[in-house]
DRENPA-718908 format. One line per field, with one value per residue (C-alpha): x, y, z. Coordinates in Angstrom, 2 decimals, decimal comma. Example, Ala and Ser with C-alpha at 12.3 -4.5 7.8 and 13.67 -1.06 7.14 Angstrom:
BEGIN
xx: c(12,30 | 13,67);
yy: c(-4,50 | -1,06);
zz: c(7,80 | 7,14);
END
This chain:
BEGIN
xx: c(104,54 | 102,07 | 103,27 | 101,71 | 100,28 | 99,00 | 95,28 | 95,04 | 97,81 | 96,29 | 93,00 | 94,54 | 92,59 | 89,79 | 88,54 | 91,17 | 92,57 | 96,18 | 96,64 | 98,68 | 97,12 | 98,31 | 100,83 | 104,45 | 106,41 | 110,13 | 109,39 | 108,77 | 111,70 | 110,70 | 106,93 | 107,68 | 109,74 | 107,07 | 104,50 | 106,73 | 107,05 | 103,35 | 102,42 | 105,32 | 104,25 | 100,59 | 101,33 | 103,23 | 100,70 | 97,32 | 98,06 | 96,50 | 93,19 | 91,51 | 93,11 | 92,35 | 94,40 | 95,90 | 95,16 | 97,25 | 95,99 | 98,06 | 96,94 | 98,49 | 100,15 | 98,08 | 98,27 | 95,15 | 95,70 | 92,57 | 92,70 | 90,00 | 89,31 | 86,82 | 87,39 | 87,31 | 86,30 | 89,55 | 91,57 | 89,52 | 89,52 | 87,31 | 86,55 | 88,93 | 92,03 | 93,46 | 93,35 | 94,66 | 97,60 | 98,39 | 98,16 | 100,54 | 103,02 | 102,90 | 103,25 | 106,44 | 107,94 | 107,07 | 107,85 | 110,30 | 111,37 | 107,78 | 108,26 | 110,78 | 111,85 | 109,25 | 106,40 | 103,95 | 102,24 | 99,34 | 98,31 | 94,83 | 94,03 | 90,58 | 89,06 | 86,80 | 84,69 | 84,68 | 80,95 | 81,64 | 85,27 | 84,78 | 84,35 | 87,87 | 90,79 | 93,15 | 91,17 | 90,38 | 94,19 | 94,97 | 92,53 | 94,00 | 97,47 | 96,47 | 95,00 | 98,14 | 100,38 | 98,16 | 99,15 | 95,55 | 95,52 | 95,87 | 93,18 | 90,63 | 91,53 | 91,21 | 87,75 | 86,50 | 87,60 | 86,05 | 82,78 | 82,68 | 83,58 | 81,02 | 78,02 | 78,70 | 76,17 | 77,80 | 80,63 | 80,69 | 83,90 | 87,09 | 90,48 | 92,82 | 96,37 | 99,06 | 102,67 | 105,72 | 106,44 | 102,80 | 102,24 | 105,96 | 106,76 | 110,59 | 109,67 | 107,84 | 104,83 | 101,65 | 98,07 | 94,89 | 91,14 | 88,77 | 84,91 | 82,83 | 84,06 | 87,23 | 87,83 | 91,37 | 91,88 | 88,82 | 89,68 | 86,16 | 85,98 | 85,91 | 88,59 | 90,03 | 93,42 | 95,86 | 99,09 | 100,03 | 102,86 | 102,46 | 105,57 | 105,56 | 108,11 | 109,10 | 109,25 | 107,36 | 104,08 | 102,58 | 98,76 | 97,12 | 93,40 | 91,32 | 87,68 | 85,43 | 82,51 | 81,06 | 81,69 | 81,35 | 80,40 | 80,10 | 83,73);
yy: c(80,29 | 82,41 | 84,97 | 85,96 | 89,42 | 91,46 | 91,60 | 95,39 | 96,43 | 94,27 | 96,35 | 99,86 | 102,62 | 100,02 | 98,72 | 100,15 | 103,63 | 104,66 | 105,12 | 108,28 | 110,87 | 114,27 | 115,90 | 115,13 | 116,51 | 117,24 | 116,95 | 113,16 | 112,03 | 114,41 | 113,62 | 109,84 | 110,16 | 112,18 | 109,40 | 106,84 | 108,83 | 109,31 | 105,65 | 104,67 | 107,09 | 106,24 | 102,56 | 102,64 | 104,91 | 103,61 | 100,45 | 98,18 | 100,22 | 98,69 | 100,64 | 99,28 | 101,75 | 105,09 | 107,42 | 110,51 | 113,36 | 116,39 | 119,83 | 123,17 | 123,78 | 121,10 | 117,43 | 115,37 | 112,17 | 109,85 | 107,00 | 104,32 | 102,63 | 100,27 | 101,97 | 105,76 | 106,74 | 105,37 | 107,43 | 110,79 | 110,66 | 112,73 | 116,02 | 115,42 | 115,31 | 112,17 | 113,18 | 116,73 | 115,34 | 112,99 | 115,93 | 117,95 | 115,24 | 114,29 | 117,97 | 118,31 | 115,28 | 116,43 | 120,09 | 120,50 | 124,03 | 125,10 | 124,44 | 124,68 | 127,80 | 129,93 | 127,81 | 127,00 | 123,56 | 122,40 | 118,91 | 117,76 | 114,47 | 112,83 | 109,51 | 107,35 | 104,78 | 101,18 | 99,98 | 96,22 | 95,20 | 91,58 | 92,77 | 94,12 | 91,84 | 93,89 | 93,95 | 90,24 | 89,60 | 91,56 | 89,38 | 86,11 | 87,52 | 88,45 | 84,86 | 83,24 | 85,36 | 84,24 | 80,63 | 79,44 | 76,51 | 77,79 | 75,62 | 76,73 | 80,31 | 80,02 | 78,35 | 80,89 | 83,84 | 82,35 | 81,69 | 85,32 | 86,74 | 84,70 | 85,89 | 89,46 | 90,64 | 90,95 | 88,61 | 85,69 | 84,00 | 84,12 | 82,39 | 82,67 | 81,23 | 80,90 | 79,90 | 79,36 | 77,29 | 76,44 | 75,22 | 75,43 | 72,71 | 72,35 | 72,51 | 75,49 | 74,76 | 76,46 | 75,79 | 77,41 | 77,30 | 78,53 | 78,99 | 80,27 | 81,66 | 83,67 | 84,52 | 86,16 | 86,39 | 88,48 | 92,10 | 93,44 | 91,11 | 93,12 | 91,28 | 92,75 | 91,44 | 91,83 | 90,44 | 90,56 | 88,91 | 87,36 | 87,66 | 84,32 | 82,88 | 80,24 | 82,56 | 84,67 | 83,44 | 85,17 | 85,48 | 86,38 | 86,99 | 87,38 | 88,39 | 88,36 | 90,74 | 90,09 | 91,68 | 95,42 | 96,72 | 100,54 | 101,26);
zz: c(88,12 | 90,16 | 92,84 | 96,05 | 96,11 | 98,98 | 98,50 | 99,43 | 97,00 | 94,40 | 94,69 | 95,14 | 93,29 | 92,60 | 95,86 | 98,15 | 98,56 | 99,59 | 103,36 | 102,77 | 100,37 | 99,16 | 96,76 | 98,00 | 95,02 | 95,91 | 99,59 | 99,30 | 101,54 | 104,31 | 104,13 | 103,99 | 107,23 | 108,85 | 107,88 | 109,50 | 112,65 | 112,92 | 112,58 | 114,83 | 117,58 | 117,45 | 117,19 | 120,51 | 122,26 | 121,12 | 119,12 | 121,69 | 121,80 | 118,85 | 116,20 | 112,64 | 110,58 | 110,32 | 107,29 | 106,63 | 104,43 | 103,49 | 102,37 | 102,11 | 105,44 | 107,24 | 108,05 | 108,99 | 110,70 | 110,78 | 113,24 | 112,80 | 116,02 | 117,68 | 121,09 | 120,25 | 123,85 | 125,28 | 122,77 | 123,01 | 126,90 | 129,14 | 127,66 | 124,74 | 127,04 | 125,54 | 121,90 | 122,73 | 124,57 | 121,56 | 119,16 | 121,25 | 121,62 | 117,90 | 116,99 | 119,07 | 117,28 | 113,79 | 114,28 | 117,04 | 115,74 | 114,82 | 111,02 | 108,33 | 106,34 | 108,19 | 106,98 | 109,80 | 109,44 | 111,67 | 112,79 | 113,10 | 114,68 | 113,97 | 115,51 | 113,23 | 115,05 | 113,69 | 114,06 | 113,72 | 114,85 | 113,71 | 110,13 | 110,20 | 109,24 | 111,23 | 114,44 | 114,02 | 113,63 | 116,64 | 118,74 | 117,30 | 118,30 | 121,78 | 122,33 | 121,10 | 123,50 | 126,33 | 125,32 | 124,36 | 121,91 | 118,39 | 116,81 | 119,50 | 118,82 | 114,96 | 115,32 | 117,75 | 115,59 | 112,40 | 114,19 | 115,47 | 112,05 | 110,08 | 112,12 | 110,97 | 108,35 | 104,93 | 105,56 | 103,04 | 103,69 | 105,96 | 106,10 | 109,11 | 108,77 | 111,53 | 111,04 | 113,46 | 116,42 | 117,09 | 120,59 | 121,36 | 118,87 | 117,83 | 114,07 | 112,73 | 110,57 | 109,07 | 109,91 | 108,54 | 108,67 | 106,10 | 105,98 | 103,15 | 99,77 | 99,28 | 95,63 | 95,88 | 92,20 | 91,63 | 91,60 | 92,26 | 95,36 | 98,51 | 100,54 | 103,76 | 104,66 | 107,62 | 109,01 | 112,58 | 114,81 | 118,12 | 120,35 | 122,34 | 124,71 | 122,23 | 119,18 | 116,83 | 115,37 | 112,39 | 111,91 | 108,58 | 108,13 | 104,99 | 105,18 | 101,98 | 102,02 | 98,61 | 95,13 | 94,43 | 91,02 | 91,55 | 91,93);
END
């Protein structure tokens, strides 16, 4: 029997790259906890500001956090006040004593702009979740999202799936819409995938988005 596989994990080191990069060695437990704290803090602070993903790179005595966002101006703030405040708060959380064993480590926060938000599965799923939480009809939400995604240059197919107590129904079910091609078994297929959850008054609704952007042969 076949098994469901996360499209991004299926393509790591081929089409996709790891979201945390660097040499961890014997410090793996400590660095893993730090990565969790970074993502948790930024998710609470700027998670609603069009954040697509958070990449973490580690060098000798330095941590670089790269935030990809469709609304970078709101994160950076006037004169860079916003990003500097985030950096200081995050530094205090990670290094409350200034470092371990006398080793000083620095934190750098970078903001990367997303040119086309609707080409991102994560941002598209965030929009679907926001509309569901506002109690818009789920079928209308799916159709609008697919129409917006398919007009983006380079997108060849999309599938959006929602599951849960749709429309407040007593029995949970799953509904989905698809347009175009979506070859999920082709490793060289450039497929962006995201899963988000909508917190509604009648329960949690999950939203999955797949966006197919053609095949890539140079990786």
